[in-house]
Biopython code that builds the backbone (N, CA, C, O; Angstrom):
import numpy as np
from Bio.PDB.StructureBuilder import StructureBuilder

atoms = [
    (1, "MET", "N", (-23.209, -7.970, 12.262)),
    (1, "MET", "CA", (-25.517, -7.405, 12.781)),
    (1, "MET", "C", (-24.781, -6.654, 14.096)),
    (1, "MET", "O", (-23.671, -6.615, 14.627)),
    (2, "CYS", "N", (-26.254, -6.028, 14.292)),
    (2, "CYS", "CA", (-26.429, -5.487, 15.461)),
    (2, "CYS", "C", (-26.836, -6.981, 15.837)),
    (2, "CYS", "O", (-27.359, -7.901, 15.208)),
    (3, "GLY", "N", (-26.326, -6.805, 17.253)),
    (3, "GLY", "CA", (-26.720, -7.800, 18.071)),
    (3, "GLY", "C", (-25.816, -9.981, 18.169)),
    (3, "GLY", "O", (-26.175, -10.872, 18.939)),
    (4, "ALA", "N", (-25.015, -10.034, 17.392)),
    (4, "ALA", "CA", (-24.661, -11.628, 16.644)),
    (4, "ALA", "C", (-23.611, -11.158, 17.409)),
    (4, "ALA", "O", (-23.701, -10.004, 17.826)),
    (5, "PRO", "N", (-22.399, -11.972, 17.744)),
    (5, "PRO", "CA", (-21.095, -11.237, 18.272)),
    (5, "PRO", "C", (-20.238, -11.719, 17.289)),
    (5, "PRO", "O", (-20.546, -12.872, 16.986)),
    (6, "SER", "N", (-19.212, -11.256, 16.626)),
    (6, "SER", "CA", (-18.599, -11.598, 16.192)),
    (6, "SER", "C", (-17.399, -12.656, 15.956)),
    (6, "SER", "O", (-16.624, -12.435, 16.887)),
    (7, "ALA", "N", (-16.798, -13.842, 15.052)),
    (7, "ALA", "CA", (-15.985, -13.997, 15.323)),
    (7, "ALA", "C", (-14.524, -13.902, 16.412)),
    (7, "ALA", "O", (-13.653, -13.032, 16.430)),
    (8, "ALA", "N", (-14.618, -14.755, 16.999)),
    (8, "ALA", "CA", (-12.521, -14.525, 17.549)),
    (8, "ALA", "C", (-11.737, -14.210, 16.772)),
    (8, "ALA", "O", (-11.486, -15.192, 16.073)),
    (9, "GLN", "N", (-11.264, -13.497, 16.521)),
    (9, "GLN", "CA", (-9.989, -12.646, 16.062)),
    (9, "GLN", "C", (-8.860, -12.670, 16.949)),
    (9, "GLN", "O", (-9.027, -13.169, 18.062)),
    (10, "PRO", "N", (-7.935, -12.289, 16.689)),
    (10, "PRO", "CA", (-6.924, -12.217, 17.358)),
    (10, "PRO", "C", (-6.945, -10.193, 17.717)),
    (10, "PRO", "O", (-7.471, -9.279, 17.082)),
    (11, "ALA", "N", (-6.054, -10.199, 19.088)),
    (11, "ALA", "CA", (-6.054, -9.278, 19.710)),
    (11, "ALA", "C", (-5.962, -7.929, 18.525)),
    (11, "ALA", "O", (-5.854, -8.331, 17.366)),
    (12, "THR", "N", (-5.991, -6.530, 18.684)),
    (12, "THR", "CA", (-5.514, -5.794, 18.461)),
    (12, "THR", "C", (-4.917, -4.622, 19.617)),
    (12, "THR", "O", (-5.360, -4.521, 20.761)),
    (13, "ALA", "N", (-3.868, -3.817, 19.061)),
    (13, "ALA", "CA", (-3.772, -2.259, 20.113)),
    (13, "ALA", "C", (-4.493, -2.058, 20.687)),
    (13, "ALA", "O", (-4.515, -2.104, 21.917)),
    (14, "GLU", "N", (-5.968, -1.539, 19.377)),
    (14, "GLU", "CA", (-7.192, -1.852, 20.829)),
    (14, "GLU", "C", (-7.625, -2.371, 21.271)),
    (14, "GLU", "O", (-8.687, -1.942, 21.721)),
    (15, "THR", "N", (-7.293, -3.569, 21.524)),
    (15, "THR", "CA", (-8.281, -4.355, 22.464)),
    (15, "THR", "C", (-7.252, -4.385, 23.903)),
    (15, "THR", "O", (-7.691, -3.924, 24.956)),
    (16, "GLN", "N", (-5.999, -4.911, 23.830)),
    (16, "GLN", "CA", (-5.439, -3.955, 24.583)),
    (16, "GLN", "C", (-5.148, -3.180, 25.152)),
    (16, "GLN", "O", (-4.356, -3.235, 26.092)),
    (17, "ASN", "N", (-5.765, -2.145, 24.700)),
    (17, "ASN", "CA", (-5.491, -0.659, 25.049)),
    (17, "ASN", "C", (-6.876, -0.882, 25.849)),
    (17, "ASN", "O", (-6.708, -0.434, 26.983)),
    (18, "ILE", "N", (-8.534, -1.542, 25.656)),
    (18, "ILE", "CA", (-9.682, -1.891, 26.204)),
    (18, "ILE", "C", (-9.236, -2.587, 27.214)),
    (18, "ILE", "O", (-9.858, -2.220, 28.211)),
    (19, "ALA", "N", (-8.432, -3.452, 27.490)),
    (19, "ALA", "CA", (-8.086, -4.508, 28.459)),
    (19, "ALA", "C", (-7.176, -3.547, 29.242)),
    (19, "ALA", "O", (-7.358, -3.711, 30.449)),
    (20, "ASP", "N", (-6.325, -2.668, 28.994)),
    (20, "ASP", "CA", (-5.888, -2.040, 29.960)),
    (20, "ASP", "C", (-6.205, -1.505, 30.404)),
    (20, "ASP", "O", (-5.555, -0.838, 31.210)),
    (21, "GLN", "N", (-7.637, -1.379, 30.184)),
    (21, "GLN", "CA", (-8.171, 0.664, 31.115)),
    (21, "GLN", "C", (-8.991, -0.236, 32.068)),
    (21, "GLN", "O", (-9.176, 0.262, 33.179)),
    (22, "VAL", "N", (-9.647, -1.760, 31.805)),
    (22, "VAL", "CA", (-10.338, -2.835, 32.876)),
    (22, "VAL", "C", (-9.299, -3.002, 34.066)),
    (22, "VAL", "O", (-9.621, -3.020, 35.254)),
    (23, "ARG", "N", (-7.815, -3.139, 33.504)),
    (23, "ARG", "CA", (-7.279, -4.361, 34.322)),
    (23, "ARG", "C", (-7.530, -3.995, 36.290)),
    (23, "ARG", "O", (-7.807, -4.775, 37.201)),
    (24, "SER", "N", (-7.223, -2.176, 36.301)),
    (24, "SER", "CA", (-7.298, -2.201, 38.114)),
    (24, "SER", "C", (-8.654, -2.768, 37.852)),
    (24, "SER", "O", (-8.433, -3.945, 37.567)),
    (25, "GLN", "N", (-10.779, -2.417, 37.762)),
    (25, "GLN", "CA", (-11.800, -3.359, 38.073)),
    (25, "GLN", "C", (-11.293, -4.804, 38.206)),
    (25, "GLN", "O", (-11.325, -5.272, 39.343)),
    (26, "LEU", "N", (-10.739, -5.730, 37.018)),
    (26, "LEU", "CA", (-10.150, -6.981, 37.812)),
    (26, "LEU", "C", (-9.247, -7.458, 38.744)),
    (26, "LEU", "O", (-9.239, -8.593, 39.221)),
    (27, "GLU", "N", (-8.221, -6.234, 39.071)),
    (27, "GLU", "CA", (-7.376, -6.994, 39.965)),
    (27, "GLU", "C", (-8.115, -6.358, 41.049)),
    (27, "GLU", "O", (-7.565, -7.073, 41.887)),
    (28, "GLU", "N", (-8.699, -5.809, 41.585)),
    (28, "GLU", "CA", (-9.859, -5.389, 42.400)),
    (28, "GLU", "C", (-10.572, -6.050, 42.730)),
    (28, "GLU", "O", (-11.400, -5.291, 43.235)),
    (29, "LYS", "N", (-10.962, -7.106, 42.855)),
    (29, "LYS", "CA", (-12.402, -7.954, 42.372)),
    (29, "LYS", "C", (-12.121, -9.372, 42.852)),
    (29, "LYS", "O", (-12.872, -10.240, 43.298)),
    (30, "GLU", "N", (-10.515, -9.336, 42.572)),
    (30, "GLU", "CA", (-10.083, -10.861, 42.527)),
    (30, "GLU", "C", (-8.304, -10.538, 43.648)),
    (30, "GLU", "O", (-7.421, -11.376, 43.834)),
    (31, "ASN", "N", (-8.334, -9.089, 44.167)),
    (31, "ASN", "CA", (-7.919, -8.671, 45.442)),
    (31, "ASN", "C", (-6.671, -9.175, 45.273)),
    (31, "ASN", "O", (-6.028, -9.784, 46.128)),
    (32, "LYS", "N", (-6.186, -8.808, 43.689)),
    (32, "LYS", "CA", (-4.514, -9.488, 43.483)),
    (32, "LYS", "C", (-4.085, -9.056, 42.092)),
    (32, "LYS", "O", (-5.034, -8.802, 41.350)),
    (33, "LYS", "N", (-2.407, -8.860, 41.365)),
    (33, "LYS", "CA", (-2.406, -7.676, 40.492)),
    (33, "LYS", "C", (-1.596, -8.941, 39.901)),
    (33, "LYS", "O", (-1.409, -9.989, 40.519)),
    (34, "PHE", "N", (-1.162, -8.665, 38.636)),
    (34, "PHE", "CA", (-1.395, -9.364, 37.387)),
    (34, "PHE", "C", (0.310, -9.562, 37.159)),
    (34, "PHE", "O", (1.046, -8.576, 37.207)),
    (35, "PRO", "N", (0.664, -10.476, 36.993)),
    (35, "PRO", "CA", (1.709, -9.119, 36.046)),
    (35, "PRO", "C", (2.348, -9.945, 35.281)),
    (35, "PRO", "O", (3.497, -10.386, 35.303)),
    (36, "VAL", "N", (0.993, -10.176, 34.252)),
    (36, "VAL", "CA", (1.155, -10.292, 32.524)),
    (36, "VAL", "C", (0.057, -9.742, 32.610)),
    (36, "VAL", "O", (-0.438, -9.798, 33.736)),
    (37, "PHE", "N", (-0.655, -9.106, 31.665)),
    (37, "PHE", "CA", (-1.757, -9.059, 31.311)),
    (37, "PHE", "C", (-1.679, -8.301, 29.322)),
    (37, "PHE", "O", (-1.457, -7.239, 28.740)),
    (38, "LYS", "N", (-2.029, -9.708, 29.029)),
    (38, "LYS", "CA", (-1.608, -8.993, 26.852)),
    (38, "LYS", "C", (-3.585, -9.837, 26.844)),
    (38, "LYS", "O", (-4.057, -10.704, 27.579)),
    (39, "ALA", "N", (-4.048, -9.272, 25.996)),
    (39, "ALA", "CA", (-4.739, -9.734, 25.237)),
    (39, "ALA", "C", (-4.742, -10.287, 23.977)),
    (39, "ALA", "O", (-4.287, -9.689, 23.002)),
    (40, "VAL", "N", (-5.312, -11.592, 23.922)),
    (40, "VAL", "CA", (-4.247, -12.478, 23.175)),
    (40, "VAL", "C", (-5.862, -12.892, 21.264)),
    (40, "VAL", "O", (-5.859, -13.360, 20.125)),
    (41, "SER", "N", (-6.962, -12.163, 22.431)),
    (41, "SER", "CA", (-8.195, -12.335, 20.993)),
    (41, "SER", "C", (-9.076, -11.981, 21.544)),
    (41, "SER", "O", (-9.051, -12.285, 22.737)),
    (42, "PHE", "N", (-10.570, -11.015, 20.971)),
    (42, "PHE", "CA", (-11.505, -11.297, 20.481)),
    (42, "PHE", "C", (-12.388, -10.828, 19.870)),
    (42, "PHE", "O", (-12.367, -10.356, 18.733)),
    (43, "ARG", "N", (-13.753, -10.991, 21.039)),
    (43, "ARG", "CA", (-14.849, -11.075, 19.593)),
    (43, "ARG", "C", (-15.815, -9.763, 20.415)),
    (43, "ARG", "O", (-15.824, -9.584, 21.633)),
    (44, "SER", "N", (-16.602, -8.931, 19.372)),
    (44, "SER", "CA", (-17.297, -7.888, 19.921)),
    (44, "SER", "C", (-19.026, -7.891, 19.522)),
    (44, "SER", "O", (-19.472, -8.633, 18.647)),
    (45, "GLN", "N", (-19.576, -7.279, 20.032)),
    (45, "GLN", "CA", (-20.848, -7.605, 20.305)),
    (45, "GLN", "C", (-21.717, -5.678, 19.531)),
    (45, "GLN", "O", (-21.737, -4.707, 20.287)),
    (46, "VAL", "N", (-21.980, -5.626, 18.853)),
    (46, "VAL", "CA", (-22.833, -3.885, 19.038)),
    (46, "VAL", "C", (-24.356, -4.672, 19.400)),
    (46, "VAL", "O", (-24.900, -5.563, 18.748)),
    (47, "VAL", "N", (-24.837, -3.999, 20.693)),
    (47, "VAL", "CA", (-25.918, -3.448, 21.110)),
    (47, "VAL", "C", (-26.171, -1.630, 21.946)),
    (47, "VAL", "O", (-25.530, -0.657, 21.550)),
    (48, "ALA", "N", (-26.711, -1.590, 22.543)),
    (48, "ALA", "CA", (-26.597, 0.112, 22.985)),
    (48, "ALA", "C", (-25.256, 0.286, 22.617)),
    (48, "ALA", "O", (-25.300, 1.513, 22.706)),
    (49, "GLY", "N", (-24.116, 0.070, 22.280)),
    (49, "GLY", "CA", (-22.987, -0.005, 23.121)),
    (49, "GLY", "C", (-22.226, -0.692, 22.102)),
    (49, "GLY", "O", (-22.449, -0.739, 20.893)),
    (50, "THR", "N", (-21.018, -1.371, 22.972)),
    (50, "THR", "CA", (-20.030, -2.747, 21.901)),
    (50, "THR", "C", (-19.889, -3.688, 23.326)),
    (50, "THR", "O", (-19.325, -3.143, 24.275)),
    (51, "ASN", "N", (-20.337, -4.944, 23.480)),
    (51, "ASN", "CA", (-19.666, -5.775, 24.317)),
    (51, "ASN", "C", (-17.961, -6.083, 23.240)),
    (51, "ASN", "O", (-17.799, -6.149, 22.021)),
    (52, "TYR", "N", (-16.839, -6.220, 24.562)),
    (52, "TYR", "CA", (-15.579, -6.729, 24.232)),
    (52, "TYR", "C", (-15.723, -8.287, 25.266)),
    (52, "TYR", "O", (-15.920, -8.378, 26.478)),
    (53, "PHE", "N", (-15.568, -9.180, 24.416)),
    (53, "PHE", "CA", (-14.922, -10.690, 25.468)),
    (53, "PHE", "C", (-13.542, -10.666, 24.604)),
    (53, "PHE", "O", (-13.098, -11.130, 23.554)),
    (54, "ILE", "N", (-13.191, -9.953, 25.544)),
    (54, "ILE", "CA", (-11.414, -10.637, 24.926)),
    (54, "ILE", "C", (-10.400, -11.717, 26.097)),
    (54, "ILE", "O", (-10.715, -12.021, 27.248)),
    (55, "LYS", "N", (-9.931, -11.869, 25.813)),
    (55, "LYS", "CA", (-8.939, -13.343, 26.064)),
    (55, "LYS", "C", (-8.078, -12.526, 27.289)),
    (55, "LYS", "O", (-8.346, -11.330, 27.399)),
    (56, "VAL", "N", (-7.282, -12.974, 28.014)),
    (56, "VAL", "CA", (-5.925, -12.444, 27.975)),
    (56, "VAL", "C", (-5.176, -13.029, 29.200)),
    (56, "VAL", "O", (-5.386, -13.343, 30.371)),
    (57, "HIS", "N", (-4.342, -13.004, 28.423)),
    (57, "HIS", "CA", (-3.425, -13.588, 29.679)),
    (57, "HIS", "C", (-2.461, -13.075, 30.308)),
    (57, "HIS", "O", (-1.520, -12.466, 29.800)),
    (58, "VAL", "N", (-2.722, -13.394, 31.985)),
    (58, "VAL", "CA", (-2.087, -13.356, 32.625)),
    (58, "VAL", "C", (-1.055, -14.012, 34.203)),
    (58, "VAL", "O", (-0.957, -14.086, 35.428)),
    (59, "GLY", "N", (-0.496, -14.343, 32.847)),
    (59, "GLY", "CA", (0.818, -15.270, 33.530)),
    (59, "GLY", "C", (0.996, -17.159, 33.751)),
    (59, "GLY", "O", (0.037, -17.869, 34.050)),
    (60, "ASP", "N", (2.054, -17.552, 33.584)),
    (60, "ASP", "CA", (1.914, -18.485, 33.589)),
    (60, "ASP", "C", (1.617, -19.377, 32.171)),
    (60, "ASP", "O", (2.136, -19.180, 31.073)),
    (61, "GLU", "N", (0.492, -20.551, 32.583)),
    (61, "GLU", "CA", (-0.564, -20.744, 31.862)),
    (61, "GLU", "C", (-1.589, -20.151, 31.665)),
    (61, "GLU", "O", (-1.993, -20.287, 30.511)),
    (62, "GLU", "N", (-2.112, -19.629, 32.210)),
    (62, "GLU", "CA", (-2.835, -18.472, 33.502)),
    (62, "GLU", "C", (-3.971, -18.114, 32.019)),
    (62, "GLU", "O", (-3.479, -17.873, 30.916)),
    (63, "PHE", "N", (-5.231, -18.133, 32.211)),
    (63, "PHE", "CA", (-5.912, -16.698, 31.295)),
    (63, "PHE", "C", (-7.189, -16.556, 31.661)),
    (63, "PHE", "O", (-7.672, -17.679, 31.808)),
    (64, "VAL", "N", (-8.344, -15.302, 31.984)),
    (64, "VAL", "CA", (-8.692, -14.334, 31.574)),
    (64, "VAL", "C", (-9.783, -14.038, 30.503)),
    (64, "VAL", "O", (-9.571, -13.630, 29.361)),
    (65, "HIS", "N", (-11.082, -14.338, 31.116)),
    (65, "HIS", "CA", (-11.833, -14.131, 29.091)),
    (65, "HIS", "C", (-12.693, -12.407, 30.149)),
    (65, "HIS", "O", (-12.733, -12.279, 31.373)),
    (66, "LEU", "N", (-12.869, -12.076, 29.798)),
    (66, "LEU", "CA", (-12.929, -10.741, 29.797)),
    (66, "LEU", "C", (-14.854, -9.861, 29.877)),
    (66, "LEU", "O", (-15.012, -10.129, 31.068)),
    (67, "ARG", "N", (-15.234, -9.651, 29.768)),
    (67, "ARG", "CA", (-16.695, -9.057, 29.177)),
    (67, "ARG", "C", (-16.542, -6.948, 29.439)),
    (67, "ARG", "O", (-16.452, -6.267, 30.461)),
    (68, "VAL", "N", (-16.575, -6.661, 28.268)),
    (68, "VAL", "CA", (-16.201, -5.452, 28.543)),
    (68, "VAL", "C", (-17.331, -4.571, 27.613)),
    (68, "VAL", "O", (-17.531, -4.713, 26.407)),
    (69, "PHE", "N", (-18.111, -3.471, 28.685)),
    (69, "PHE", "CA", (-18.805, -2.767, 27.582)),
    (69, "PHE", "C", (-18.119, -1.136, 27.431)),
    (69, "PHE", "O", (-17.505, -0.277, 28.064)),
    (70, "GLN", "N", (-18.752, -1.450, 26.045)),
    (70, "GLN", "CA", (-18.141, 0.337, 25.934)),
    (70, "GLN", "C", (-19.739, 1.369, 26.054)),
    (70, "GLN", "O", (-20.620, 0.521, 26.195)),
    (71, "SER", "N", (-20.137, 2.215, 26.053)),
    (71, "SER", "CA", (-21.560, 2.673, 26.075)),
    (71, "SER", "C", (-21.089, 3.168, 24.666)),
    (71, "SER", "O", (-19.985, 3.131, 24.121)),
    (72, "LEU", "N", (-22.693, 3.793, 24.138)),
    (72, "LEU", "CA", (-21.872, 5.458, 23.056)),
    (72, "LEU", "C", (-21.425, 5.939, 23.237)),
    (72, "LEU", "O", (-21.168, 6.125, 24.426)),
    (73, "PRO", "N", (-20.976, 6.501, 22.469)),
    (73, "PRO", "CA", (-19.522, 8.097, 22.097)),
    (73, "PRO", "C", (-20.481, 8.862, 22.846)),
    (73, "PRO", "O", (-19.812, 9.303, 23.780)),
    (74, "HIS", "N", (-21.833, 9.337, 22.998)),
    (74, "HIS", "CA", (-22.587, 10.562, 22.880)),
    (74, "HIS", "C", (-22.608, 9.921, 24.315)),
    (74, "HIS", "O", (-22.507, 10.895, 25.061)),
    (75, "GLU", "N", (-22.662, 9.161, 24.834)),
    (75, "GLU", "CA", (-23.085, 9.026, 27.026)),
    (75, "GLU", "C", (-21.362, 9.272, 27.805)),
    (75, "GLU", "O", (-21.142, 9.676, 28.947)),
    (76, "ASN", "N", (-20.732, 9.028, 27.151)),
    (76, "ASN", "CA", (-19.322, 9.867, 27.932)),
    (76, "ASN", "C", (-19.187, 9.310, 28.748)),
    (76, "ASN", "O", (-18.761, 10.044, 29.640)),
    (77, "LYS", "N", (-19.365, 7.633, 29.301)),
    (77, "LYS", "CA", (-18.768, 6.822, 30.232)),
    (77, "LYS", "C", (-17.997, 5.894, 29.866)),
    (77, "LYS", "O", (-18.081, 5.112, 28.918)),
    (78, "PRO", "N", (-16.844, 6.081, 31.079)),
    (78, "PRO", "CA", (-16.169, 4.856, 30.827)),
    (78, "PRO", "C", (-16.867, 3.651, 30.193)),
    (78, "PRO", "O", (-17.996, 3.473, 29.738)),
    (79, "LEU", "N", (-15.220, 2.503, 30.404)),
    (79, "LEU", "CA", (-15.856, 1.261, 29.868)),
    (79, "LEU", "C", (-15.979, 0.945, 31.598)),
    (79, "LEU", "O", (-15.704, 1.686, 32.542)),
    (80, "THR", "N", (-16.483, -0.404, 31.578)),
    (80, "THR", "CA", (-17.169, -1.485, 32.154)),
    (80, "THR", "C", (-16.571, -2.968, 32.249)),
    (80, "THR", "O", (-16.763, -3.738, 31.308)),
    (81, "LEU", "N", (-15.953, -3.313, 33.211)),
    (81, "LEU", "CA", (-16.066, -4.879, 33.201)),
    (81, "LEU", "C", (-17.231, -5.300, 34.257)),
    (81, "LEU", "O", (-17.384, -5.351, 35.478)),
    (82, "SER", "N", (-18.218, -5.664, 32.649)),
    (82, "SER", "CA", (-19.013, -6.609, 33.027)),
    (82, "SER", "C", (-19.653, -7.957, 33.598)),
    (82, "SER", "O", (-20.788, -8.318, 33.909)),
    (83, "ASP", "N", (-18.278, -8.572, 33.583)),
    (83, "ASP", "CA", (-18.187, -10.450, 33.616)),
    (83, "ASP", "C", (-16.919, -10.405, 33.286)),
    (83, "ASP", "O", (-16.210, -9.684, 32.584)),
    (84, "TYR", "N", (-16.752, -11.601, 34.137)),
    (84, "TYR", "CA", (-15.553, -11.978, 33.849)),
    (84, "TYR", "C", (-14.998, -13.140, 34.096)),
    (84, "TYR", "O", (-15.488, -13.669, 35.093)),
    (85, "GLN", "N", (-13.802, -14.018, 33.358)),
    (85, "GLN", "CA", (-14.224, -15.452, 34.361)),
    (85, "GLN", "C", (-12.875, -16.061, 33.600)),
    (85, "GLN", "O", (-12.357, -16.112, 32.484)),
    (86, "THR", "N", (-12.637, -16.548, 35.161)),
    (86, "THR", "CA", (-11.041, -16.926, 35.684)),
    (86, "THR", "C", (-10.481, -18.220, 35.770)),
    (86, "THR", "O", (-11.403, -18.899, 35.316)),
    (87, "ASN", "N", (-9.893, -18.728, 35.955)),
    (87, "ASN", "CA", (-8.833, -20.043, 35.744)),
    (87, "ASN", "C", (-10.094, -20.726, 34.094)),
    (87, "ASN", "O", (-11.044, -21.501, 33.987)),
    (88, "LYS", "N", (-9.084, -19.610, 32.924)),
    (88, "LYS", "CA", (-8.737, -20.471, 31.691)),
    (88, "LYS", "C", (-7.545, -20.773, 31.826)),
    (88, "LYS", "O", (-6.612, -20.529, 32.591)),
    (89, "ALA", "N", (-7.987, -21.997, 29.942)),
    (89, "ALA", "CA", (-6.597, -22.176, 29.518)),
    (89, "ALA", "C", (-6.542, -21.227, 27.984)),
    (89, "ALA", "O", (-7.292, -20.415, 27.443)),
    (90, "LYS", "N", (-5.162, -21.872, 27.654)),
    (90, "LYS", "CA", (-5.776, -20.690, 26.369)),
    (90, "LYS", "C", (-6.461, -21.451, 25.295)),
    (90, "LYS", "O", (-6.466, -20.965, 24.165)),
    (91, "HIS", "N", (-7.176, -22.860, 25.573)),
    (91, "HIS", "CA", (-7.672, -23.262, 24.423)),
    (91, "HIS", "C", (-9.151, -22.981, 24.181)),
    (91, "HIS", "O", (-9.837, -23.087, 23.164)),
    (92, "ASP", "N", (-9.499, -22.502, 25.701)),
    (92, "ASP", "CA", (-10.749, -22.066, 25.683)),
    (92, "ASP", "C", (-11.657, -21.780, 25.390)),
    (92, "ASP", "O", (-11.577, -20.784, 26.110)),
    (93, "GLU", "N", (-13.077, -21.623, 24.735)),
    (93, "GLU", "CA", (-13.108, -21.284, 24.024)),
    (93, "GLU", "C", (-13.664, -19.836, 24.730)),
    (93, "GLU", "O", (-14.392, -19.636, 25.702)),
    (94, "LEU", "N", (-13.001, -18.962, 23.819)),
    (94, "LEU", "CA", (-14.420, -17.455, 23.760)),
    (94, "LEU", "C", (-14.947, -17.101, 23.687)),
    (94, "LEU", "O", (-14.935, -16.098, 22.974)),
    (95, "ARG", "N", (-16.553, -17.709, 24.658)),
    (95, "ARG", "CA", (-17.671, -17.918, 24.905)),
    (95, "ARG", "C", (-18.820, -16.079, 24.915)),
    (95, "ARG", "O", (-18.502, -15.002, 25.418)),
    (96, "THR", "N", (-19.870, -16.388, 24.288)),
    (96, "THR", "CA", (-20.340, -15.394, 24.678)),
    (96, "THR", "C", (-22.047, -15.429, 25.279)),
    (96, "THR", "O", (-23.007, -14.725, 24.964)),
    (97, "THR", "N", (-21.904, -16.734, 26.410)),
    (97, "THR", "CA", (-22.870, -17.250, 26.667)),
    (97, "THR", "C", (-23.562, -16.323, 28.104)),
    (97, "THR", "O", (-24.656, -15.762, 28.032)),
    (98, "SER", "N", (-22.701, -16.309, 29.343)),
    (98, "SER", "CA", (-22.965, -14.593, 29.942)),
    (98, "SER", "C", (-23.577, -13.785, 29.509)),
    (98, "SER", "O", (-24.464, -13.615, 30.347)),
    (99, "VAL", "N", (-23.771, -12.946, 28.522)),
    (99, "VAL", "CA", (-24.612, -12.089, 27.599)),
    (99, "VAL", "C", (-25.877, -12.456, 27.626)),
    (99, "VAL", "O", (-26.788, -11.687, 27.932)),
    (100, "ILE", "N", (-26.051, -13.842, 27.259)),
    (100, "ILE", "CA", (-26.993, -14.418, 26.851)),
    (100, "ILE", "C", (-28.125, -14.195, 28.565)),
    (100, "ILE", "O", (-29.229, -13.713, 28.817)),
    (101, "LYS", "N", (-27.144, -14.794, 29.267)),
    (101, "LYS", "CA", (-27.983, -15.472, 30.349)),
    (101, "LYS", "C", (-28.101, -13.871, 31.356)),
    (101, "LYS", "O", (-29.034, -13.905, 32.158)),
    (102, "ALA", "N", (-27.505, -12.928, 31.364)),
    (102, "ALA", "CA", (-27.643, -11.597, 31.445)),
    (102, "ALA", "C", (-28.856, -10.986, 31.182)),
    (102, "ALA", "O", (-29.511, -10.701, 32.185)),
    (103, "VAL", "N", (-29.316, -10.716, 30.145)),
    (103, "VAL", "CA", (-30.245, -10.362, 29.266)),
    (103, "VAL", "C", (-31.527, -11.157, 28.768)),
    (103, "VAL", "O", (-32.381, -10.627, 28.057)),
    (104, "PHE", "N", (-31.611, -13.000, 29.376)),
    (104, "PHE", "CA", (-31.954, -13.760, 29.190)),
    (104, "PHE", "C", (-31.949, -15.259, 30.492)),
    (104, "PHE", "O", (-31.790, -16.464, 30.296)),
    (105, "PRO", "N", (-32.146, -14.634, 31.518)),
    (105, "PRO", "CA", (-31.437, -15.215, 32.636)),
    (105, "PRO", "C", (-32.651, -16.737, 32.694)),
    (105, "PRO", "O", (-32.627, -17.628, 33.543)),
    (106, "ASN", "N", (-33.459, -16.636, 31.701)),
    (106, "ASN", "CA", (-34.309, -18.268, 31.889)),
    (106, "ASN", "C", (-34.040, -18.802, 30.784)),
    (106, "ASN", "O", (-34.446, -19.963, 30.837)),
    (107, "LEU", "N", (-33.329, -18.471, 29.288)),
    (107, "LEU", "CA", (-32.900, -18.777, 28.105)),
    (107, "LEU", "C", (-33.009, -20.211, 27.873)),
    (107, "LEU", "O", (-33.574, -21.165, 27.338)),
    (108, "LEU", "N", (-31.655, -19.510, 28.988)),
    (108, "LEU", "CA", (-30.890, -21.279, 29.263)),
    (108, "LEU", "C", (-30.908, -22.351, 29.986)),
    (108, "LEU", "O", (-30.351, -23.317, 29.465)),
    (109, "SER", "N", (-31.274, -22.479, 30.816)),
    (109, "SER", "CA", (-32.006, -22.956, 32.076)),
    (109, "SER", "C", (-33.586, -23.911, 31.292)),
    (109, "SER", "O", (-33.628, -25.138, 31.386)),
    (110, "GLU", "N", (-34.386, -23.364, 30.796)),
    (110, "GLU", "CA", (-35.419, -23.161, 30.446)),
    (110, "GLU", "C", (-35.714, -24.638, 29.577)),
    (110, "GLU", "O", (-35.446, -24.680, 28.377)),
    (111, "LYS", "N", (-35.999, -25.235, 29.932)),
    (111, "LYS", "CA", (-36.242, -26.945, 28.827)),
    (111, "LYS", "C", (-37.906, -26.868, 28.137)),
    (111, "LYS", "O", (-38.992, -26.649, 28.674)),
    (112, "PRO", "N", (-37.359, -27.273, 26.146)),
    (112, "PRO", "CA", (-38.729, -27.110, 25.633)),
    (112, "PRO", "C", (-39.990, -27.805, 26.759)),
    (112, "PRO", "O", (-39.738, -28.604, 27.661)),
    (113, "THR", "N", (-41.165, -27.333, 26.464)),
    (113, "THR", "CA", (-42.192, -27.913, 26.616)),
    (113, "THR", "C", (-42.850, -28.731, 25.453)),
    (113, "THR", "O", (-43.707, -29.544, 25.801)),
    (114, "GLY", "N", (-42.591, -28.635, 24.245)),
    (114, "GLY", "CA", (-42.969, -29.283, 22.565)),
    (114, "GLY", "C", (-44.526, -28.791, 22.711)),
    (114, "GLY", "O", (-45.372, -29.620, 22.376)),
    (115, "LYS", "N", (-44.873, -27.817, 23.071)),
    (115, "LYS", "CA", (-45.956, -27.104, 22.462)),
    (115, "LYS", "C", (-45.939, -25.647, 21.747)),
    (115, "LYS", "O", (-46.974, -25.180, 21.272)),
]
sb = StructureBuilder()
sb.init_structure("model")
sb.init_model(0)
sb.init_chain("A")
sb.init_seg("    ")
for serial, (resi, resn, name, xyz) in enumerate(atoms, 1):
    if name == "N":
        sb.init_residue(resn, " ", resi, " ")
    sb.init_atom(name, np.array(xyz, "f"), 0.0, 1.0, " ", f" {name:<3s}", serial, name[0])
structure = sb.get_structure()
């Protein structure tokens, strides 16, 4: 379904390839090198391109959650690390609310008015 994120599923070789392509972007933003960078699971969301939400094991008991944007093929743009969360654990759910906040920043913070 266009716009709705898929259910979480085990990472594939394609998912690992996507994670590998944005690894240097994450390492630069975090100013550190990760000894391990293994995609574990992912969700995807078709928008004007595709958002990939990827859980990555980065060593010991540490995980990061990545949001990677892949533009439409005819745009011929590289993958972009749109957002990420560090200090995640293996059991942490791979959520997509950061995308909702990015598109509708007031949606999750507004309280219903009852009107």
